[in-house]
Backbone atoms as SQL, in Angstrom:
CREATE TABLE atoms (id INTEGER PRIMARY KEY, chain TEXT, resi INTEGER, resn TEXT, atom TEXT, x REAL, y REAL, z REAL);
INSERT INTO atoms VALUES
  (1, 'A', 1, 'MET', 'N', -117.800, -162.689, 197.168),
  (2, 'A', 1, 'MET', 'CA', -118.039, -162.751, 198.594),
  (3, 'A', 1, 'MET', 'C', -117.781, -161.363, 199.186),
  (4, 'A', 2, 'MET', 'N', -118.492, -161.051, 200.231),
  (5, 'A', 2, 'MET', 'CA', -118.366, -159.791, 200.941),
  (6, 'A', 2, 'MET', 'C', -117.790, -160.091, 202.320),
  (7, 'A', 3, 'GLU', 'N', -116.795, -159.321, 202.742),
  (8, 'A', 3, 'GLU', 'CA', -116.213, -159.499, 204.069),
  (9, 'A', 3, 'GLU', 'C', -116.630, -158.331, 204.948),
  (10, 'A', 4, 'ILE', 'N', -117.178, -158.644, 206.106),
  (11, 'A', 4, 'ILE', 'CA', -117.663, -157.638, 207.042),
  (12, 'A', 4, 'ILE', 'C', -116.666, -157.550, 208.196),
  (13, 'A', 5, 'SER', 'N', -116.266, -156.310, 208.548),
  (14, 'A', 5, 'SER', 'CA', -115.304, -156.121, 209.638),
  (15, 'A', 5, 'SER', 'C', -115.830, -155.088, 210.633),
  (16, 'A', 6, 'PHE', 'N', -115.184, -155.044, 211.776),
  (17, 'A', 6, 'PHE', 'CA', -115.623, -154.210, 212.893),
  (18, 'A', 6, 'PHE', 'C', -114.473, -153.310, 213.335),
  (19, 'A', 7, 'PRO', 'N', -114.362, -152.107, 212.767),
  (20, 'A', 7, 'PRO', 'CA', -113.204, -151.244, 213.018),
  (21, 'A', 7, 'PRO', 'C', -113.195, -150.550, 214.371),
  (22, 'A', 8, 'GLY', 'N', -114.270, -150.611, 215.128),
  (23, 'A', 8, 'GLY', 'CA', -114.309, -149.996, 216.448),
  (24, 'A', 8, 'GLY', 'C', -115.666, -149.384, 216.730),
  (25, 'A', 9, 'GLY', 'N', -115.971, -149.268, 218.015),
  (26, 'A', 9, 'GLY', 'CA', -117.272, -148.750, 218.399),
  (27, 'A', 9, 'GLY', 'C', -118.365, -149.644, 217.841),
  (28, 'A', 10, 'VAL', 'N', -119.385, -149.025, 217.248),
  (29, 'A', 10, 'VAL', 'CA', -120.445, -149.813, 216.619),
  (30, 'A', 10, 'VAL', 'C', -120.384, -149.709, 215.094),
  (31, 'A', 11, 'ALA', 'N', -119.243, -149.236, 214.583),
  (32, 'A', 11, 'ALA', 'CA', -119.043, -149.151, 213.131),
  (33, 'A', 11, 'ALA', 'C', -118.885, -150.559, 212.562),
  (34, 'A', 12, 'VAL', 'N', -119.425, -150.754, 211.380),
  (35, 'A', 12, 'VAL', 'CA', -119.311, -152.025, 210.668),
  (36, 'A', 12, 'VAL', 'C', -119.004, -151.692, 209.216),
  (37, 'A', 13, 'HIS', 'N', -117.981, -152.326, 208.658),
  (38, 'A', 13, 'HIS', 'CA', -117.586, -152.058, 207.276),
  (39, 'A', 13, 'HIS', 'C', -117.739, -153.310, 206.429),
  (40, 'A', 14, 'ALA', 'N', -117.958, -153.091, 205.140),
  (41, 'A', 14, 'ALA', 'CA', -118.051, -154.195, 204.189),
  (42, 'A', 14, 'ALA', 'C', -117.012, -153.981, 203.094),
  (43, 'A', 15, 'ALA', 'N', -116.318, -155.035, 202.722),
  (44, 'A', 15, 'ALA', 'CA', -115.346, -154.990, 201.628),
  (45, 'A', 15, 'ALA', 'C', -115.752, -156.042, 200.598),
  (46, 'A', 16, 'PHE', 'N', -115.794, -155.604, 199.317),
  (47, 'A', 16, 'PHE', 'CA', -116.175, -156.519, 198.243),
  (48, 'A', 16, 'PHE', 'C', -115.774, -155.920, 196.912),
  (49, 'A', 17, 'ASP', 'N', -115.325, -156.754, 196.011),
  (50, 'A', 17, 'ASP', 'CA', -114.999, -156.356, 194.635),
  (51, 'A', 17, 'ASP', 'C', -114.113, -155.112, 194.559),
  (52, 'A', 18, 'GLY', 'N', -113.207, -154.946, 195.508),
  (53, 'A', 18, 'GLY', 'CA', -112.317, -153.796, 195.514),
  (54, 'A', 18, 'GLY', 'C', -112.937, -152.539, 196.111),
  (55, 'A', 19, 'PHE', 'N', -114.154, -152.632, 196.625),
  (56, 'A', 19, 'PHE', 'CA', -114.826, -151.492, 197.242),
  (57, 'A', 19, 'PHE', 'C', -114.865, -151.673, 198.752),
  (58, 'A', 20, 'SER', 'N', -115.011, -150.552, 199.438),
  (59, 'A', 20, 'SER', 'CA', -115.188, -150.569, 200.884),
  (60, 'A', 20, 'SER', 'C', -116.368, -149.670, 201.220),
  (61, 'A', 21, 'VAL', 'N', -117.284, -150.188, 202.025),
  (62, 'A', 21, 'VAL', 'CA', -118.448, -149.419, 202.446),
  (63, 'A', 21, 'VAL', 'C', -118.435, -149.340, 203.965),
  (64, 'A', 22, 'ALA', 'N', -118.449, -148.109, 204.465),
  (65, 'A', 22, 'ALA', 'CA', -118.433, -147.876, 205.906),
  (66, 'A', 22, 'ALA', 'C', -119.845, -147.602, 206.404),
  (67, 'A', 23, 'THR', 'N', -120.175, -148.150, 207.566),
  (68, 'A', 23, 'THR', 'CA', -121.433, -147.815, 208.225),
  (69, 'A', 23, 'THR', 'C', -121.144, -147.497, 209.680),
  (70, 'A', 24, 'ASP', 'N', -122.035, -146.746, 210.258),
  (71, 'A', 24, 'ASP', 'CA', -121.962, -146.407, 211.677),
  (72, 'A', 24, 'ASP', 'C', -123.397, -146.257, 212.159),
  (73, 'A', 25, 'GLN', 'N', -123.563, -145.890, 213.372),
  (74, 'A', 25, 'GLN', 'CA', -124.883, -145.647, 213.936),
  (75, 'A', 25, 'GLN', 'C', -124.954, -144.178, 214.378),
  (76, 'A', 26, 'PRO', 'N', -126.159, -143.657, 214.482),
  (77, 'A', 26, 'PRO', 'CA', -126.303, -142.287, 214.985),
  (78, 'A', 26, 'PRO', 'C', -125.837, -142.197, 216.439),
  (79, 'A', 27, 'LEU', 'N', -125.591, -140.988, 216.877),
  (80, 'A', 27, 'LEU', 'CA', -125.174, -140.767, 218.262),
  (81, 'A', 27, 'LEU', 'C', -126.183, -141.356, 219.238),
  (82, 'A', 28, 'THR', 'N', -127.468, -141.269, 218.911),
  (83, 'A', 28, 'THR', 'CA', -128.512, -141.773, 219.798),
  (84, 'A', 28, 'THR', 'C', -128.503, -143.291, 219.933),
  (85, 'A', 29, 'SER', 'N', -127.781, -143.972, 219.049),
  (86, 'A', 29, 'SER', 'CA', -127.691, -145.441, 219.111),
  (87, 'A', 29, 'SER', 'C', -126.291, -145.909, 219.495),
  (88, 'A', 30, 'GLY', 'N', -125.492, -145.012, 220.060),
  (89, 'A', 30, 'GLY', 'CA', -124.161, -145.386, 220.515),
  (90, 'A', 30, 'GLY', 'C', -123.070, -145.241, 219.480),
  (91, 'A', 31, 'GLY', 'N', -123.397, -144.708, 218.319),
  (92, 'A', 31, 'GLY', 'CA', -122.404, -144.522, 217.266),
  (93, 'A', 31, 'GLY', 'C', -121.803, -143.130, 217.291),
  (94, 'A', 32, 'THR', 'N', -120.969, -142.872, 216.300),
  (95, 'A', 32, 'THR', 'CA', -120.356, -141.544, 216.168),
  (96, 'A', 32, 'THR', 'C', -120.938, -140.769, 214.993),
  (97, 'A', 33, 'ASN', 'N', -121.885, -141.385, 214.291),
  (98, 'A', 33, 'ASN', 'CA', -122.516, -140.772, 213.123),
  (99, 'A', 33, 'ASN', 'C', -121.489, -140.424, 212.046),
  (100, 'A', 34, 'ALA', 'N', -120.420, -141.238, 211.975),
  (101, 'A', 34, 'ALA', 'CA', -119.334, -140.991, 211.017),
  (102, 'A', 34, 'ALA', 'C', -119.663, -141.510, 209.620),
  (103, 'A', 35, 'ALA', 'N', -120.699, -142.306, 209.505),
  (104, 'A', 35, 'ALA', 'CA', -121.092, -142.886, 208.216),
  (105, 'A', 35, 'ALA', 'C', -122.584, -143.195, 208.300),
  (106, 'A', 36, 'PRO', 'N', -123.217, -143.458, 207.163),
  (107, 'A', 36, 'PRO', 'CA', -124.638, -143.820, 207.208),
  (108, 'A', 36, 'PRO', 'C', -124.854, -145.130, 207.949),
  (109, 'A', 37, 'SER', 'N', -126.043, -145.288, 208.476),
  (110, 'A', 37, 'SER', 'CA', -126.383, -146.557, 209.109),
  (111, 'A', 37, 'SER', 'C', -126.622, -147.602, 208.021),
  (112, 'A', 38, 'PRO', 'N', -126.522, -148.868, 208.357),
  (113, 'A', 38, 'PRO', 'CA', -126.797, -149.907, 207.359),
  (114, 'A', 38, 'PRO', 'C', -128.191, -149.758, 206.741),
  (115, 'A', 39, 'PHE', 'N', -129.183, -149.385, 207.547),
  (116, 'A', 39, 'PHE', 'CA', -130.531, -149.250, 207.008),
  (117, 'A', 39, 'PHE', 'C', -130.628, -148.065, 206.053),
  (118, 'A', 40, 'ALA', 'N', -129.928, -146.978, 206.350),
  (119, 'A', 40, 'ALA', 'CA', -129.901, -145.832, 205.429),
  (120, 'A', 40, 'ALA', 'C', -129.258, -146.242, 204.105),
  (121, 'A', 41, 'LEU', 'N', -128.213, -147.065, 204.158),
  (122, 'A', 41, 'LEU', 'CA', -127.593, -147.555, 202.926),
  (123, 'A', 41, 'LEU', 'C', -128.543, -148.463, 202.156),
  (124, 'A', 42, 'PHE', 'N', -129.336, -149.235, 202.862),
  (125, 'A', 42, 'PHE', 'CA', -130.345, -150.064, 202.210),
  (126, 'A', 42, 'PHE', 'C', -131.318, -149.192, 201.427),
  (127, 'A', 43, 'LEU', 'N', -131.809, -148.122, 202.048),
  (128, 'A', 43, 'LEU', 'CA', -132.722, -147.213, 201.361),
  (129, 'A', 43, 'LEU', 'C', -132.028, -146.503, 200.202),
  (130, 'A', 44, 'ALA', 'N', -130.758, -146.128, 200.394),
  (131, 'A', 44, 'ALA', 'CA', -129.998, -145.500, 199.313),
  (132, 'A', 44, 'ALA', 'C', -129.816, -146.476, 198.157),
  (133, 'A', 45, 'SER', 'N', -129.632, -147.749, 198.471),
  (134, 'A', 45, 'SER', 'CA', -129.513, -148.773, 197.434),
  (135, 'A', 45, 'SER', 'C', -130.805, -148.866, 196.627),
  (136, 'A', 46, 'LEU', 'N', -131.924, -148.822, 197.301),
  (137, 'A', 46, 'LEU', 'CA', -133.221, -148.859, 196.629),
  (138, 'A', 46, 'LEU', 'C', -133.397, -147.623, 195.739),
  (139, 'A', 47, 'GLY', 'N', -133.073, -146.455, 196.269),
  (140, 'A', 47, 'GLY', 'CA', -133.221, -145.215, 195.505),
  (141, 'A', 47, 'GLY', 'C', -132.282, -145.127, 194.316),
  (142, 'A', 48, 'THR', 'N', -131.032, -145.525, 194.505),
  (143, 'A', 48, 'THR', 'CA', -130.085, -145.436, 193.390),
  (144, 'A', 48, 'THR', 'C', -130.378, -146.483, 192.326),
  (145, 'A', 49, 'CYS', 'N', -130.897, -147.641, 192.734),
  (146, 'A', 49, 'CYS', 'CA', -131.298, -148.658, 191.758),
  (147, 'A', 49, 'CYS', 'C', -132.461, -148.136, 190.917),
  (148, 'A', 50, 'ALA', 'N', -133.463, -147.572, 191.559),
  (149, 'A', 50, 'ALA', 'CA', -134.596, -146.996, 190.825),
  (150, 'A', 50, 'ALA', 'C', -134.105, -145.880, 189.902),
  (151, 'A', 51, 'GLY', 'N', -133.175, -145.077, 190.411),
  (152, 'A', 51, 'GLY', 'CA', -132.611, -144.002, 189.591),
  (153, 'A', 51, 'GLY', 'C', -131.890, -144.522, 188.365),
  (154, 'A', 52, 'PHE', 'N', -131.162, -145.611, 188.530),
  (155, 'A', 52, 'PHE', 'CA', -130.466, -146.218, 187.393),
  (156, 'A', 52, 'PHE', 'C', -131.461, -146.653, 186.326),
  (157, 'A', 53, 'PHE', 'N', -132.559, -147.290, 186.738),
  (158, 'A', 53, 'PHE', 'CA', -133.553, -147.750, 185.775),
  (159, 'A', 53, 'PHE', 'C', -134.207, -146.578, 185.056),
  (160, 'A', 54, 'ALA', 'N', -134.479, -145.488, 185.764),
  (161, 'A', 54, 'ALA', 'CA', -135.052, -144.292, 185.134),
  (162, 'A', 54, 'ALA', 'C', -134.050, -143.669, 184.162),
  (163, 'A', 55, 'LEU', 'N', -132.801, -143.593, 184.589),
  (164, 'A', 55, 'LEU', 'CA', -131.745, -143.023, 183.746),
  (165, 'A', 55, 'LEU', 'C', -131.569, -143.825, 182.461),
  (166, 'A', 56, 'ARG', 'N', -131.464, -145.145, 182.581),
  (167, 'A', 56, 'ARG', 'CA', -131.284, -145.994, 181.397),
  (168, 'A', 56, 'ARG', 'C', -132.487, -145.900, 180.451),
  (169, 'A', 57, 'PHE', 'N', -133.680, -145.785, 181.008),
  (170, 'A', 57, 'PHE', 'CA', -134.873, -145.611, 180.182),
  (171, 'A', 57, 'PHE', 'C', -134.700, -144.390, 179.281),
  (172, 'A', 58, 'CYS', 'N', -134.274, -143.290, 179.877),
  (173, 'A', 58, 'CYS', 'CA', -134.094, -142.053, 179.106),
  (174, 'A', 58, 'CYS', 'C', -132.928, -142.169, 178.128),
  (175, 'A', 59, 'GLN', 'N', -131.825, -142.719, 178.574),
  (176, 'A', 59, 'GLN', 'CA', -130.655, -142.847, 177.703),
  (177, 'A', 59, 'GLN', 'C', -130.962, -143.695, 176.473),
  (178, 'A', 60, 'GLN', 'N', -131.718, -144.754, 176.637),
  (179, 'A', 60, 'GLN', 'CA', -132.040, -145.643, 175.518),
  (180, 'A', 60, 'GLN', 'C', -132.967, -144.978, 174.500),
  (181, 'A', 61, 'ARG', 'N', -133.595, -143.875, 174.892),
  (182, 'A', 61, 'ARG', 'CA', -134.495, -143.154, 173.991),
  (183, 'A', 61, 'ARG', 'C', -133.966, -141.767, 173.640),
  (184, 'A', 62, 'ASP', 'N', -132.699, -141.525, 173.979),
  (185, 'A', 62, 'ASP', 'CA', -132.058, -140.228, 173.734),
  (186, 'A', 62, 'ASP', 'C', -132.860, -139.065, 174.314),
  (187, 'A', 63, 'ILE', 'N', -133.396, -139.264, 175.515),
  (188, 'A', 63, 'ILE', 'CA', -134.131, -138.213, 176.212),
  (189, 'A', 63, 'ILE', 'C', -133.155, -137.502, 177.139),
  (190, 'A', 64, 'ASP', 'N', -133.068, -136.200, 177.030),
  (191, 'A', 64, 'ASP', 'CA', -132.180, -135.390, 177.868),
  (192, 'A', 64, 'ASP', 'C', -132.601, -135.536, 179.333),
  (193, 'A', 65, 'THR', 'N', -131.661, -135.867, 180.197),
  (194, 'A', 65, 'THR', 'CA', -131.971, -136.073, 181.611),
  (195, 'A', 65, 'THR', 'C', -131.617, -134.864, 182.477),
  (196, 'A', 66, 'SER', 'N', -131.271, -133.751, 181.858),
  (197, 'A', 66, 'SER', 'CA', -130.963, -132.540, 182.626),
  (198, 'A', 66, 'SER', 'C', -132.172, -132.158, 183.477),
  (199, 'A', 67, 'GLY', 'N', -131.949, -132.000, 184.751),
  (200, 'A', 67, 'GLY', 'CA', -133.017, -131.627, 185.660),
  (201, 'A', 67, 'GLY', 'C', -133.796, -132.803, 186.224),
  (202, 'A', 68, 'MET', 'N', -133.541, -134.007, 185.745),
  (203, 'A', 68, 'MET', 'CA', -134.243, -135.177, 186.268),
  (204, 'A', 68, 'MET', 'C', -133.642, -135.565, 187.613),
  (205, 'A', 69, 'LYS', 'N', -134.501, -135.950, 188.540),
  (206, 'A', 69, 'LYS', 'CA', -134.045, -136.496, 189.814),
  (207, 'A', 69, 'LYS', 'C', -135.146, -137.358, 190.398),
  (208, 'A', 70, 'LEU', 'N', -134.776, -138.179, 191.342),
  (209, 'A', 70, 'LEU', 'CA', -135.742, -138.995, 192.062),
  (210, 'A', 70, 'LEU', 'C', -135.673, -138.639, 193.527),
  (211, 'A', 71, 'THR', 'N', -136.803, -138.736, 194.202),
  (212, 'A', 71, 'THR', 'CA', -136.819, -138.623, 195.658),
  (213, 'A', 71, 'THR', 'C', -137.421, -139.903, 196.203),
  (214, 'A', 72, 'LEU', 'N', -136.958, -140.290, 197.366),
  (215, 'A', 72, 'LEU', 'CA', -137.463, -141.482, 198.038),
  (216, 'A', 72, 'LEU', 'C', -137.915, -141.056, 199.420),
  (217, 'A', 73, 'GLU', 'N', -139.163, -141.335, 199.738),
  (218, 'A', 73, 'GLU', 'CA', -139.717, -141.029, 201.056),
  (219, 'A', 73, 'GLU', 'C', -140.271, -142.318, 201.646),
  (220, 'A', 74, 'THR', 'N', -140.177, -142.429, 202.951),
  (221, 'A', 74, 'THR', 'CA', -140.717, -143.600, 203.624),
  (222, 'A', 74, 'THR', 'C', -141.759, -143.176, 204.643),
  (223, 'A', 75, 'GLU', 'N', -142.718, -144.054, 204.851),
  (224, 'A', 75, 'GLU', 'CA', -143.692, -143.896, 205.921),
  (225, 'A', 75, 'GLU', 'C', -143.471, -145.043, 206.885),
  (226, 'A', 76, 'LYS', 'N', -143.204, -144.685, 208.123),
  (227, 'A', 76, 'LYS', 'CA', -142.929, -145.710, 209.128),
  (228, 'A', 76, 'LYS', 'C', -144.197, -146.085, 209.873),
  (229, 'A', 77, 'GLY', 'N', -144.281, -147.343, 210.191),
  (230, 'A', 77, 'GLY', 'CA', -145.395, -147.869, 210.971),
  (231, 'A', 77, 'GLY', 'C', -144.866, -148.311, 212.315),
  (232, 'A', 78, 'GLU', 'N', -144.963, -149.600, 212.553),
  (233, 'A', 78, 'GLU', 'CA', -144.463, -150.175, 213.795),
  (234, 'A', 78, 'GLU', 'C', -142.959, -149.936, 213.909),
  (235, 'A', 79, 'ILE', 'N', -142.433, -150.104, 215.102),
  (236, 'A', 79, 'ILE', 'CA', -140.995, -149.937, 215.315),
  (237, 'A', 79, 'ILE', 'C', -140.236, -150.857, 214.370),
  (238, 'A', 80, 'ARG', 'N', -139.230, -150.317, 213.707),
  (239, 'A', 80, 'ARG', 'CA', -138.359, -151.048, 212.780),
  (240, 'A', 80, 'ARG', 'C', -139.085, -151.562, 211.535),
  (241, 'A', 81, 'LYS', 'N', -140.199, -150.931, 211.198),
  (242, 'A', 81, 'LYS', 'CA', -140.936, -151.355, 210.010),
  (243, 'A', 81, 'LYS', 'C', -141.318, -150.136, 209.190),
  (244, 'A', 82, 'ILE', 'N', -141.124, -150.255, 207.905),
  (245, 'A', 82, 'ILE', 'CA', -141.565, -149.209, 206.980),
  (246, 'A', 82, 'ILE', 'C', -142.815, -149.725, 206.285),
  (247, 'A', 83, 'ASP', 'N', -143.874, -148.938, 206.344),
  (248, 'A', 83, 'ASP', 'CA', -145.132, -149.340, 205.717),
  (249, 'A', 83, 'ASP', 'C', -145.198, -148.981, 204.246),
  (250, 'A', 84, 'ARG', 'N', -144.502, -147.921, 203.855),
  (251, 'A', 84, 'ARG', 'CA', -144.625, -147.468, 202.466),
  (252, 'A', 84, 'ARG', 'C', -143.338, -146.782, 202.037),
  (253, 'A', 85, 'VAL', 'N', -142.936, -147.067, 200.806),
  (254, 'A', 85, 'VAL', 'CA', -141.817, -146.377, 200.162),
  (255, 'A', 85, 'VAL', 'C', -142.386, -145.680, 198.939),
  (256, 'A', 86, 'LYS', 'N', -142.171, -144.390, 198.856),
  (257, 'A', 86, 'LYS', 'CA', -142.662, -143.617, 197.712),
  (258, 'A', 86, 'LYS', 'C', -141.471, -143.059, 196.950),
  (259, 'A', 87, 'ILE', 'N', -141.377, -143.424, 195.685),
  (260, 'A', 87, 'ILE', 'CA', -140.332, -142.907, 194.811),
  (261, 'A', 87, 'ILE', 'C', -140.995, -141.984, 193.795),
  (262, 'A', 88, 'SER', 'N', -140.575, -140.748, 193.783),
  (263, 'A', 88, 'SER', 'CA', -141.120, -139.766, 192.841),
  (264, 'A', 88, 'SER', 'C', -140.042, -139.402, 191.839),
  (265, 'A', 89, 'ILE', 'N', -140.406, -139.425, 190.571),
  (266, 'A', 89, 'ILE', 'CA', -139.473, -139.082, 189.500),
  (267, 'A', 89, 'ILE', 'C', -139.786, -137.663, 189.047),
  (268, 'A', 90, 'GLN', 'N', -138.840, -136.755, 189.247),
  (269, 'A', 90, 'GLN', 'CA', -138.996, -135.410, 188.701),
  (270, 'A', 90, 'GLN', 'C', -138.478, -135.479, 187.271),
  (271, 'A', 91, 'LEU', 'N', -139.403, -135.423, 186.337),
  (272, 'A', 91, 'LEU', 'CA', -139.049, -135.581, 184.929),
  (273, 'A', 91, 'LEU', 'C', -138.374, -134.334, 184.381),
  (274, 'A', 92, 'PRO', 'N', -137.503, -134.521, 183.387),
  (275, 'A', 92, 'PRO', 'CA', -136.889, -133.369, 182.726),
  (276, 'A', 92, 'PRO', 'C', -137.979, -132.495, 182.089),
  (277, 'A', 93, 'GLU', 'N', -137.653, -131.239, 181.907),
  (278, 'A', 93, 'GLU', 'CA', -138.633, -130.273, 181.401),
  (279, 'A', 93, 'GLU', 'C', -139.279, -130.692, 180.091),
  (280, 'A', 94, 'ASN', 'N', -138.518, -131.207, 179.168),
  (281, 'A', 94, 'ASN', 'CA', -139.053, -131.572, 177.851),
  (282, 'A', 94, 'ASN', 'C', -139.319, -133.070, 177.710),
  (283, 'A', 95, 'PHE', 'N', -139.614, -133.731, 178.813),
  (284, 'A', 95, 'PHE', 'CA', -139.867, -135.171, 178.781),
  (285, 'A', 95, 'PHE', 'C', -141.129, -135.441, 177.963),
  (286, 'A', 96, 'PRO', 'N', -141.060, -136.367, 177.008),
  (287, 'A', 96, 'PRO', 'CA', -142.236, -136.672, 176.175),
  (288, 'A', 96, 'PRO', 'C', -143.373, -137.289, 177.002),
  (289, 'A', 97, 'GLU', 'N', -144.533, -136.710, 176.942),
  (290, 'A', 97, 'GLU', 'CA', -145.704, -137.183, 177.693),
  (291, 'A', 97, 'GLU', 'C', -146.032, -138.641, 177.372),
  (292, 'A', 98, 'LYS', 'N', -145.774, -139.060, 176.141),
  (293, 'A', 98, 'LYS', 'CA', -146.108, -140.433, 175.741),
  (294, 'A', 98, 'LYS', 'C', -145.316, -141.481, 176.521),
  (295, 'A', 99, 'TYR', 'N', -144.213, -141.083, 177.189),
  (296, 'A', 99, 'TYR', 'CA', -143.382, -142.024, 177.949),
  (297, 'A', 99, 'TYR', 'C', -143.618, -141.970, 179.456),
  (298, 'A', 100, 'ARG', 'N', -144.558, -141.157, 179.923),
  (299, 'A', 100, 'ARG', 'CA', -144.768, -140.983, 181.371),
  (300, 'A', 100, 'ARG', 'C', -145.053, -142.323, 182.063),
  (301, 'A', 101, 'LYS', 'N', -146.001, -143.089, 181.576),
  (302, 'A', 101, 'LYS', 'CA', -146.327, -144.385, 182.198),
  (303, 'A', 101, 'LYS', 'C', -145.190, -145.378, 182.030),
  (304, 'A', 102, 'ALA', 'N', -144.511, -145.307, 180.906),
  (305, 'A', 102, 'ALA', 'CA', -143.432, -146.265, 180.629),
  (306, 'A', 102, 'ALA', 'C', -142.235, -146.056, 181.551),
  (307, 'A', 103, 'ILE', 'N', -141.882, -144.803, 181.861),
  (308, 'A', 103, 'ILE', 'CA', -140.735, -144.586, 182.758),
  (309, 'A', 103, 'ILE', 'C', -141.080, -145.030, 184.177),
  (310, 'A', 104, 'ILE', 'N', -142.337, -144.882, 184.568),
  (311, 'A', 104, 'ILE', 'CA', -142.756, -145.370, 185.883),
  (312, 'A', 104, 'ILE', 'C', -142.616, -146.890, 185.924),
  (313, 'A', 105, 'LYS', 'N', -143.073, -147.550, 184.882),
  (314, 'A', 105, 'LYS', 'CA', -142.970, -149.022, 184.810),
  (315, 'A', 105, 'LYS', 'C', -141.509, -149.468, 184.808),
  (316, 'A', 106, 'ALA', 'N', -140.657, -148.767, 184.069),
  (317, 'A', 106, 'ALA', 'CA', -139.235, -149.117, 184.019),
  (318, 'A', 106, 'ALA', 'C', -138.582, -148.926, 185.381),
  (319, 'A', 107, 'THR', 'N', -138.868, -147.814, 186.023),
  (320, 'A', 107, 'THR', 'CA', -138.286, -147.516, 187.336),
  (321, 'A', 107, 'THR', 'C', -138.767, -148.524, 188.365),
  (322, 'A', 108, 'ASP', 'N', -140.007, -148.942, 188.242),
  (323, 'A', 108, 'ASP', 'CA', -140.609, -149.902, 189.164),
  (324, 'A', 108, 'ASP', 'C', -139.973, -151.285, 189.059),
  (325, 'A', 109, 'ALA', 'N', -139.230, -151.532, 187.982),
  (326, 'A', 109, 'ALA', 'CA', -138.583, -152.836, 187.776),
  (327, 'A', 109, 'ALA', 'C', -137.233, -152.938, 188.480),
  (328, 'A', 110, 'CYS', 'N', -136.871, -151.954, 189.255),
  (329, 'A', 110, 'CYS', 'CA', -135.596, -151.929, 189.984),
  (330, 'A', 110, 'CYS', 'C', -135.287, -153.287, 190.623),
  (331, 'A', 111, 'ALA', 'N', -134.075, -153.763, 190.424),
  (332, 'A', 111, 'ALA', 'CA', -133.668, -155.085, 190.919),
  (333, 'A', 111, 'ALA', 'C', -133.690, -155.171, 192.443),
  (334, 'A', 112, 'VAL', 'N', -133.376, -154.081, 193.130),
  (335, 'A', 112, 'VAL', 'CA', -133.403, -154.108, 194.600),
  (336, 'A', 112, 'VAL', 'C', -134.844, -154.285, 195.075),
  (337, 'A', 113, 'LYS', 'N', -135.759, -153.560, 194.457),
  (338, 'A', 113, 'LYS', 'CA', -137.180, -153.710, 194.809),
  (339, 'A', 113, 'LYS', 'C', -137.632, -155.140, 194.541),
  (340, 'A', 114, 'GLN', 'N', -137.239, -155.694, 193.421),
  (341, 'A', 114, 'GLN', 'CA', -137.648, -157.054, 193.084),
  (342, 'A', 114, 'GLN', 'C', -137.125, -158.058, 194.108),
  (343, 'A', 115, 'ALA', 'N', -135.933, -157.814, 194.648),
  (344, 'A', 115, 'ALA', 'CA', -135.372, -158.702, 195.677),
  (345, 'A', 115, 'ALA', 'C', -136.175, -158.633, 196.972),
  (346, 'A', 116, 'ILE', 'N', -136.777, -157.475, 197.236),
  (347, 'A', 116, 'ILE', 'CA', -137.626, -157.338, 198.423),
  (348, 'A', 116, 'ILE', 'C', -138.948, -158.062, 198.204),
  (349, 'A', 117, 'LEU', 'N', -139.495, -157.908, 197.017),
  (350, 'A', 117, 'LEU', 'CA', -140.795, -158.513, 196.722),
  (351, 'A', 117, 'LEU', 'C', -140.737, -160.040, 196.654),
  (352, 'A', 118, 'ASP', 'N', -139.583, -160.565, 196.250),
  (353, 'A', 118, 'ASP', 'CA', -139.394, -162.009, 196.175),
  (354, 'A', 118, 'ASP', 'C', -138.117, -162.346, 196.943),
  (355, 'A', 119, 'PRO', 'N', -138.190, -162.309, 198.276),
  (356, 'A', 119, 'PRO', 'CA', -136.961, -162.412, 199.070),
  (357, 'A', 119, 'PRO', 'C', -136.277, -163.767, 198.959),
  (358, 'A', 120, 'PRO', 'N', -134.946, -163.741, 199.080),
  (359, 'A', 120, 'PRO', 'CA', -134.200, -164.995, 199.072),
  (360, 'A', 120, 'PRO', 'C', -134.315, -165.700, 200.428),
  (361, 'A', 121, 'GLU', 'N', -133.921, -166.921, 200.450),
  (362, 'A', 121, 'GLU', 'CA', -133.794, -167.635, 201.718),
  (363, 'A', 121, 'GLU', 'C', -132.538, -167.111, 202.401),
  (364, 'A', 122, 'PHE', 'N', -132.604, -166.865, 203.696),
  (365, 'A', 122, 'PHE', 'CA', -131.447, -166.416, 204.456),
  (366, 'A', 122, 'PHE', 'C', -130.965, -167.559, 205.335),
  (367, 'A', 123, 'ILE', 'N', -129.661, -167.785, 205.326),
  (368, 'A', 123, 'ILE', 'CA', -129.038, -168.777, 206.180),
  (369, 'A', 123, 'ILE', 'C', -127.981, -168.063, 207.016),
  (370, 'A', 124, 'VAL', 'N', -128.089, -168.125, 208.314),
  (371, 'A', 124, 'VAL', 'CA', -127.105, -167.533, 209.215),
  (372, 'A', 124, 'VAL', 'C', -126.493, -168.679, 209.998),
  (373, 'A', 125, 'GLU', 'N', -125.149, -168.737, 209.997),
  (374, 'A', 125, 'GLU', 'CA', -124.480, -169.814, 210.699),
  (375, 'A', 125, 'GLU', 'C', -123.276, -169.269, 211.449),
  (376, 'A', 126, 'ALA', 'N', -122.869, -169.953, 212.475),
  (377, 'A', 126, 'ALA', 'CA', -121.660, -169.618, 213.231),
  (378, 'A', 126, 'ALA', 'C', -120.627, -170.688, 212.917),
  (379, 'A', 127, 'VAL', 'N', -119.420, -170.266, 212.490),
  (380, 'A', 127, 'VAL', 'CA', -118.366, -171.208, 212.134),
  (381, 'A', 127, 'VAL', 'C', -117.081, -170.826, 212.844),
  (382, 'A', 128, 'HIS', 'N', -116.119, -171.752, 212.891),
  (383, 'A', 128, 'HIS', 'CA', -114.794, -171.482, 213.467),
  (384, 'A', 128, 'HIS', 'C', -113.811, -171.296, 212.343);
């Protein structure tokens, strides 16, 4: 279970499994910009998940990951909507060409992305 708390202002924190994640809002939204916004953390979750899948792909094949990185870019459409997420994998210098399509497929299997594509049912309730 995750516990969400409100430490002040518009900051919102999450505590789970011995971890604490702080969020805030930008100054333009009434925050102090002391931490990433929840939506920025969502995008970071997507990017780091894709990165994990790319990393494990290379590790399982003993491919040197020096110089490898991923970038995540978004294209925004309507207010509060992202129309496109682009993840680019900068491959290591000596990355085997025969694995180019396979690393894309592996990275595309990111669990966070899969949760977006097949969303869960959400239940919101107020309790005492």
